[in-house]
N, C-alpha and C positions, 0 to 999 in steps of 0.2 A: 545154580539159578542163571538165567539167561540175560546178559546184560541189556539194560534199557537206555535208549538214546531218545531225544526229542526228535519227533516225526521230521521237523525242518531239516535235520541233518542227514536224512537217509537219500541216496541217489536213486534216480529212475532205475525200473527193473527190479528193484528189490521188493520182496514179500515181506509184509511185516503183521505183526499181531498187536494190536492195542492192549497194552499192559495198563496203564492208568492215565490219568488227567490231572492237571495241577489244581490246586485250590482256586487259582483265579478263575478256571474255567466250571469248577463244580458250583460256584455261586453266580454264574452266567447263565440265566434261563435260557436266553436266546442261542448261546452257543450249545447247551445241553440238549435243546429241541433239534437243532440242526444235526447234531451227531446222531442223535435217536433216529428221526426220521431217515437218514440215509444209512443206518444199519452199522455205523461205525461205534460201537459201544465197547466197553473192555472185553477181551476174549475175541473179538472180531478179527478176521485176516483180511488184507487187501495187497494189492500190487500198485506200487508206485509208477504211474504210467508216465508222468512227464513233470517236469519243473519249466514254468514259464518264465520270461526274463524277470518279471518282478517278484520271483520267488515263491509265487503260488505253485503248490503242487496238486497236481491231477492224480487221483488214486481210483483204481478199479475194485469197486466193493461189491462182490456178488455180481450181478448183471448192469450194473449202473457205474456211471463214473461221478465222481465227486470232487469238488475243488476245495481247497483248504489254504487260506491265506497264509502269510508268513507269521502274523501274529498269533493266530490260533495253533498253528503247526508247532511252535516251539513250546506250547504248553500240554501237547501230547505226547506220552512217552510210549515207545513201541520197542518190541524186541524184533530183531531180524531173524525171520524162520527160512 
């Protein structure tokens, strides 16, 4: 089994696969919709493109770039692949 870590702990340049989301996000319809609209759902892969000074992560998901604030990123569990 591949170890899972919070997305917020991953360094830029890493490729990750979303493994699971926390229960806090599962009940947040806005967060679920944001993830779905940007294609970052369990099983999806992305590359961490950057981390800005406030802790926001920018991910390359498919052809798009998507920003994840630190609060959301700590509730998304990924495997580095």
